[in-house]
C-alpha angles and dihedrals in degrees: 000000000000124000093244092055090046093053093046092051089048090051091050089065098048115102090191094057090046092056092046096048098041090056094055118086096209092057090047089053091048091053090062087081087079101014118058091194147325101256135063094250091063092048093050093046087054092047088055092051090050092049089053087058092051094259125122124216140233110199128200136177109226121236139090144191098035115187107211137054088230091057091050090052091049090055091048090050091051091053090047090055090045092053092051089051091049091051094046091049093051094235125162091227136140132199128236119196136189117230095218089052089058095048110278092142091055131075119311115285103027097097093037093053092050093049091049090051094050094045091053095051118122110259094020109149119180109342110210124208118205121223119233129189122328095266089069100047100095094045092046094051092048091051092048092049092050096051093040089056088055101040108014095219105099132125128177137197120238128189119230094207094066113094090222098056097093093063091041091056091050088052094050096045090051090055094046095246118150115245131213110197120205132163097240135260108201128094106255131174120246089253088065105029145030109255105197119080095220091053091048090051092050091050092048091054093048091050090047090055089051091054092047091050089053091051093048091048103045103023090219108073115105125198136184117204109209107199143112091203102116092192089060091043093054090047090052091049092049092050092045091054092046092053093040094236112184111257092234093055095082145015139193118245124201137171124262108258098024125095101355092162091051090049093052091047092051091049091050089054091055099259121142111242127187122187123208110232114193129191140171142087095270094074103129104085090043093047093051091052092050089053090047092056086065112010091190085075087075085078091062090051091051090051090049093052093047093047092053 
């Protein structure tokens, strides 16, 4: 793991830095590379623009590790309102939620109750659950399985760099739960995660092939491949064509503000592309992890600050 990535991940965990950066207008402007705005209206406006380009959206409210049941309920209420607005606007748009933002760190039942409530809402399509650091994986999978068993509309993110993810993917596919595969953006020790990029990439491709095999076999499994790595994307497309995987069995997911040309090219080729649109005031930890995924993006931030 490079020094730049280490520093960015360290920064993502600093409350002091978060307070300092969020108070400075030039850093707020720099964050707009990945964040179209801090309110739901900005997120939905962006989702509309994406849909006009043939791209669907995945919307998430930023924030994590809330400390009270009231705060968890407030987040769930904001998502409920957001879902109603998506439905009224006629947008092809899904939600993605963080367990610790819905109360996972609190007493048993808080997060489960909020997830149940959201999954049951009218108009709820596939409800995605983000994966946080490795200490939350077991609890997150257990929650998703429970709610999926009740409502049948759950999907969950898994991180290719964790050693355990192969068995987790098998477990999810067996239960018919949609899988979003990403490389991983948290600082994890060697005991928990693969450290070398080339090994993470190889694992990502192997897991992708497993997911595509499942879709080709059962005609039901659905996967989302979260990556901007065009080499990996082309390998996934080639394998999908070889295995005759149905086109509606998977999609590529990318971040707002990164790879716009690649997104448009994939759409023109007939691929399904979904873009993650984030909003909210608690953007700093998320923003640092996005930079850590590709530290070269720091250069774009520097240019943004200078140009403003």
